N, C-alpha and C positions, 0 to 999 in steps of 0.2 A: 731366099727369103722370103714370106709372105708378109707385103705390106698394107696390111689391114689395118687401117686407122681405128685409131680411139671414137668411140661413138660420142665421146664428148664433144662436139664443134669448137668447143675452144684450144685443142691442142693442135699446132702448126700441123703440115704434112710433109716434110720435107722429102723430095725424090727418093725412089726406090734403090738406086744405085748411089747415089752418098749417103743414104743411111747404113748403108753394107758396108760402105767405104770405115763410115766412120764408126761404126760397131769392130773391125777389124781392129781398127789404132787403136780403141779403148782397152780391148782385151789384151793388147801386145805391150800398152805403154800406160797404161793408167795403176794407179797404188790401186791395191789389193784394201778391199775394206769388209771382208769375210763373208758370211751369208753361208748360211746351212742347202737352202733350197736354190739360193740365184749364184752365179760370179757378179760380183760387186766392184767395179772399178772407179775410182774420183778420175777423172781427169780433165783438162783446157779444151773447150771447144775449138775445132778446128775456123778457118776464117769464112771457108764455106758451108758449112753447119751454124754456124755463130749467125750469117744474114741470114739463113732460112730459118731459124727460128727468134730472128729479130732481139739478138742478146750481143754483148760486147764480146767480140773477140779474148779468145783465153780465157773466158770467165771458165770457174770451174764447175762442173756439172757429173751427178751420177749416174752412170750406165748399169741398169740389172738386167741380166741374162740368164734365165734358169739351168740349171747344170742338167746335163745328159746321165741319165741311170739314175738317178737319185732316186731313195725308197719315199714311197705315196706314202705319211706317215699323217696327213694333214684334213681336217676337213674342209672344203672351200665351196662356198656359195656361186662365186663368178669366176672364170677362167684369166689367168694370170693378165691376160690382154684388155682386164676391164678395168686395171687398177688406177691409170691415170682418169678414169669418170670417178672414181671411189676417193681421187687426190682432190679433185675439183671439190666433191661435194661440202670435204670435211674444212676446205679453207673457205667454206664460206662462215665456218662455225669458230673455227681454230685458226685466228688470224696469225701470218705467220711461217704456219704447216708447209711443210717441200710442197713446190709444184710439179706437175708433169708435165715437160717440156713436148715430147712426143712420146707416142705410144705404138708400139708394130707386135704382130703376134710371137715373135722371139725374142723383142730386148725394148726395152726405156729408155729415157731420158728426163731424170727427176734434175730439179732446183738444189741444188747443194746448201746446202744452212750449215754456218759454223757450230758449231755445239761440242758436247763431251757425252756420251753415253752413261745412263746413271751405271749401270755394271759397272764404270770404270771406273767410278768414285764408291761404289757401296756394292760390295760382291753377295753373292745369294746369301741368305743366312743372317744377314747383318740386320741391323736395325737401319731403315730410311728415316731422313729428317722431316718433321711435320710439315715444315711447309711444302715438302716433295711430296708426299702423302695426299696434302692438299690442292695441290696442281694435278695431280694423276686422277685424282675424283672429279677435278673439275672437266678434265680432258672426256673424261668417260660421261658425265652427263651432258656436256655440249656433243658431242658425237651423237649420242643418243638422239638427238633432235633433228638430226636430218631424216627426213621422212622418204615412203615408198617413193614417189613421184620424180625424187632428184638423185634415184640411184637406177643401175642398170635395170631392166627386168629379173623377178623373181622365177626359180625355177617351179615347174606345173606343180599343183598340188601342195603351195606353200600354206602353213595355218594361218588362219586371219589374226589380223591383231587381236593379242587378248587372249587367244587359245596358249596360255601357258602350258596345259600340259603336251597337249597337239605338239607346242616348237621342242620339247623333249624329247619328244620320240621321233620326231625329224632328225634330231642330233643323232640321235642313236642310231638308226636307219642309216643317215650318211655316213655315220664314224666307220660302220659295217660294211657299206658298200665301194668306199673310197681309201680305207684303209685294211680291213680286215681283208677283205676275200680276193683284192690283186695280190695280195702278199703270203696267202693261205699258204699254196702250194710250196712256196718255199721254208716257211716255216712250221709248216703242220707237225713233224713230230718234236719240236720245239715243244712247243705250246701245250701239244701233248702229255710230255713229260712232266711240264710243270703246273698241269691240272686246269689249265684256262682252255675252256669250253669254245670250239667255233662260232657261237651261236650266245657269246657272254653279253657283247652290249643290245642285241635285237631284246633278250630276252629284261636286259635292264629298261629298255624303252617299254616295256610289256609291262613291267610292274610301276610305270608312272603315276602319282596319285595325283589327285585332281587336287590343283593350287591357285589361287588367286589370279584374277584377271587383269594384266597390265599390259597397258601400252605398249605398243611395238615402237622400236626404233633403230637407227643403224648403230652397230656393235663393230669396237675395233677388232675383236676377237682374238688377239692375242698382245694384248697391252702390258709388259714385262720390263724390267730393270735395261734390256738391250732395244729395245722398240722404244725408248724416251730419251729425249734429247736434253740438253739443260744449256742454255743460249748464254749468253756475259750479263743478259738484262736480266736473269734468273725467273728465265720463263722455261717452263717445260712443253715442248711441241714432240705430238707422235709422230711416228715415220713405220714404215711396213705395214700394208693395210691390205697384203695380198690375201688373209686370212679373215675380213668383215664379211660380217653375215649382217643381218635385218632379222629383229625378234626380241624375245625378253631381256632387257637391263640386266637381270640379276645372272644371267648365264657370263653379260662381261665380266661383274663383279667377281663373280665366282672364280672364273678364269686368270685374270687380274690376280686376289688372293693366291692361288694356287702357284701360277706360275713366275711371280714375283719373288718366291718365296721367302713372303716375309717370317721374321720369327714370332712363336705362338701370341705373346705378348702384344705385338701391334696390331692384331689381327681386328681387335675391336675398335682400335683407333680409325683405320682404312674404313670397316664397315662405318662408322659416324661421320667418318668425314666424307665418304658416298652418297649415304642419306642425304645429309644436310645439302650436298652440292644437287643433287636430283630433287628434292623436295622443292628448291628455287625453282626449278626449268621445269619440269612434270612432277607433280605431288602423287600422283598417281602409281608411279611406277614404282615406288617404294611400296605397295599394299602387298600383305604378306610376306617381307622380310625374313622376320623372325622365324619365320615357320617352312618358305622353300626356299632360300639360300642354299641349307643343306642338300636338298637332292639335285644342285647344279655343280655344288663342290663333290659329291660323292661324284655323277658322271663325268667329272673331269678327271677325277684321280681313278677310275675307271677305264675309260678309253687310253689313259697315259700308258698303261700296262703294254699296248700292244706297239706304240714307236718304241717307246724305251726299251722293250725286250728286242726287239728287230735291230734297233742301231746298236746293242752292245754286240749282237752275234757276229754282225756285220762288219763290226769292228776288230774281231778274231780273223776274219780272211786277210787283212791287210797286215797284221803283228800278232803271229799265234806264236807267243811265249807265254813263259809263265806268268810274268806282272800283267800281261795284256788281260790272260786270261782269270786272274784275282782280281781286277778292277772292272771285266764284266759280269763276273759273280756277285760282287758288288751292287752294279748296277740294278741286277736281274732282281735279286735278294728284297731291293728297295721296292722297286716295283711291283712285284707280286704285293708281297705284305702291303703296301698302300691300298692297291686294289682289293684286296681278299674279300673286305667287309661289305664295299659297293657292289662286290661282282658276285657276294654268296660264295665265294670257293670252300669248299669242303676241308681242304686244309692247305697249310703254306708249306712248301719245301723247303728243308733244311740249306744250309751251304754244299753241304757235300754234294745233295743231290741236285741241287743249280749247276754245279760245277759239271755235274758228270752229265746232267743234260746238255749243256752248252758243249761239252767235250764232244759226243755220241753227236750233235748236229753236225759241228766241224769236220768231223771223219768220214762222214755221210754225203758234206758236199764239195768236200775236198778228200777225194782217196787216198793222196799220199800223206795224208796226215795222218801220225798217230799218238797218242795220248799216251805219256809217260807216267804210272803214279809214281807219288812219294814213297818214302823207305816204310812209314807207319801206316798200317792198313785203314783204310779212308783219308788218308792224310793228303795235304797238297798236289796239285797234277800240276802238268806243264805238260803242254804240247810242242811235238818236235816233229823235224821231218822226216818221212817216210825213209827206212832202209832195210837192210837185209838180216843186217846185223838185230841181236836181240836188243830188247829195252834194255836202257840204263838210267836207273832212277837217278832223278836228278833234286837237289835242293830247292826249295822255294825261293821263288824271286823277290827279292827284298829282306830278307830273313838274314842272311848270311851267306860268302862265299862259297861255290863248289869246292870240295872236299878235296879237290887235287892242288888247293893254293895253301890249306895247311895253316890257317892264318885264322884268330878271331876278331871281329868286327861288331862295334856297340850299331847299333838298328832302331827304328822306329817298329814297334811289333805293331802291322793295320789290324783295324779292328777284326775284317774275318780270319785274319794268321790267326787272332788271338782266341778264336770263338772256335778253329779247327783245332788247336793243341788243349784245348779245353777237353773239346771230346774227345780226342786221342787219348786222354789220360786214363779214362774208364777206371778200373778200380785200384790199380797201382798204386794208386799216392791218395791220400786224404790231406786236408787243410782248408779252411775258410778259402773264399772268393771277396776279394773287397777291392772295390772301386772306389776312387778318391773323387769326390763331388764337392761342389763350392761349399757346401755349408756340412763338410765333413768327409765322414767313412760311408760307405755303403755296403751292407754284407748283403749278396747275393743268392748266398746258397755253400753248399760246402761241395769242393772236388773230390771225387774219390765215388760219391753216388751217381747215377743218372739223371743228367740235370735234364728237364723238363724243356721241351721248347720255350715256356715261356719267362724261365729263369736265363735260356740263353737270348732271347729278345730283350729284355731288361739288362741284361749285361751288354749289349749290344749297343741301345741308347745309352747308357751311361758311359760305357767308354768313347761315344762321338762326342758328348757332353764335354770328358775331360780333353779326350785329344783338342777338342776346340779351346780352352782353356790351356794349354799347356802353356803356352805361351806367356801366360799372365801368371803361371806359379813360381815362384821363389827357385834363384840358384841351386844348382846341385840337381835337378829332377834328369835322370839319366836309367835309361832302362835296358839289361845287359840278358839279350836272350843265348841262352846256354846248352847244347848240347839236346838241339831240337829231335834231332835223331831218334834218341831215346827217348821222347816225351818227357820234355821239362817239365815241372811244377811252374806254372805262372802264377805269381799271389802278389798282390801288392802290401809290402812291406812298408805301411805308413799307421796304423795302430800307436806303434810305441812313438812314432816321430810327429803325428798329429796332424791334423788339417790337410793332406795330401801332399805332403813337402818330400816325402822320399819315395824311392820306387825301386825295386830291384825284382830279380828273378834266379831262382834258387833250385840248383838239379836236384834230380829223382833222384 
C-alpha cells in the first residue's frame, strides 16, 4: 500500500503499517454496506487507530476501498484519493456531512453518521416527500457555493467559469475517454449490433449549442436516493463524493433528476425547488434554466447507455440462464431507447434483436456457452452450458416449468415476455390488444396484423404502468399463461368487466 496522504492538511496521517493492519481488519470483520465501485465496511476503531485519529476507542467508522476489476463506467474529475479533500470542503457548507478521518491511495476512513438512505424509504420511481425535495435542492445549492480555490487542482484545459457550452463538451469528451474507450474492445461487437457507434458521445459534444453563461461551482455529480442520508433530526446529508466535479450547476440538477428517477409529475416540483434554493445563494446560476436544462438531461441519458449496456452484459457472465438473459434484455432495451433520441440513433432494435445481440456477445466471450432458441421461431432464448449433444429447446424462464414436469402454473407474464408472445402470433390469430389503465382500458391495436414498433413501445409503456398498479387493483386479478409453445393469444379480457378488474389468457 502506498500511504499517499490526503492533500487536505486536516487529515491525520496514521503510520503506514498501522493503516494496513486496520484495513485488513475492516475488510475481514466489518459490516458490509454495499457499494458498486468500492468495498464499504462499518467497523469500530481499534485502540491503536483510535489514538492516531484522536477518536474514542470502538467508535464506528466507514472504511472505503476501491474494488479491483470493476467496470470503468463513471466520469471522474479527481482521483479517488482526493475524496477526503472534497469532503472537508463540503463540510464547510453542509454542517453534519461525513468527515474524512484518513485518506490513502487505496482506501479511506470516513466518519460514520447515523441515518437511513433515502432509497430504503422511497424506491426509484416512487414520489419523494416535499420536505425531502427541498432538502435535496438545498444540498445542491450549498455545494455549488464551494469555489475552485477550496478544491483540488482541476485537470489541464478545464473550461473557464461561465463557459457552459465548453463544460458540456468537456463532459462528453471525458465520458468517451473514461467510459467508452477503455471498454470498447470488450463490447465492440455488442454496441455494433445495437447500432450505437463508437463516436456517439463525441458527436453529441460537437453538436452542443450555445448556452447561457452561468457561474461555475462544485457539483456533487451523483446525488440520488442512495447517496442521501436522512437523520433522526430530519436533516438530509450528502454522501459519496467520488464523482464530484466543478462546473455548470444545471449539470448537477439534470443528473439529480435522471438518477433519482422521480415520477414524471414531480419533475416540475424538483426544478422549482432547485430554482428557489439556487436563487437565494447564486441567482446567476439559474440563467437559461428553461432552455439549457434539456441539453444536460439529454447528455445524462445518452452517456448512460454505455454503463447500462455493459453492466447488463457483464451480469450474464455470472448467471447465464434464461431469467438472467431476459433481465439483461429488458435493461438494454430501456437504455438504448432512452438514449436513441439524444444520440440520434437511426433505429431502435426490437427485443428479439437485443436478446440476440447479448447472446452473440456472450458466446464470443465464453466459447463454451451456446444459446438454445425457444420452440417458436424468434421466441425466447436461454443460455446454457456447452455440450456435444444437440441443442434442446427450453421453456422461457419465469413463464412456466419445463415440459418434463407436466404441470401448469399461474405466473406473472413479464413485459418483455408479453411483447415476444405478441410478436410470435404473426397472422395466426386475430383479436384486439387491450391494456387496463388507471382510467379504463386502452386499445393498442389488433393482434394478427404486423404491429409496428411504435405500437409495441406503447404496449410496453402501458404494461409497465399496469404492472406497477397491480397491487392496487381489486381482488381476483390473475393471469393464466397457457400453451406458450403453440403461440397463445394473450389478451386483456376487461372490456366486459370494466376498469381493469379482470385478466385472462385464451388459447389459440
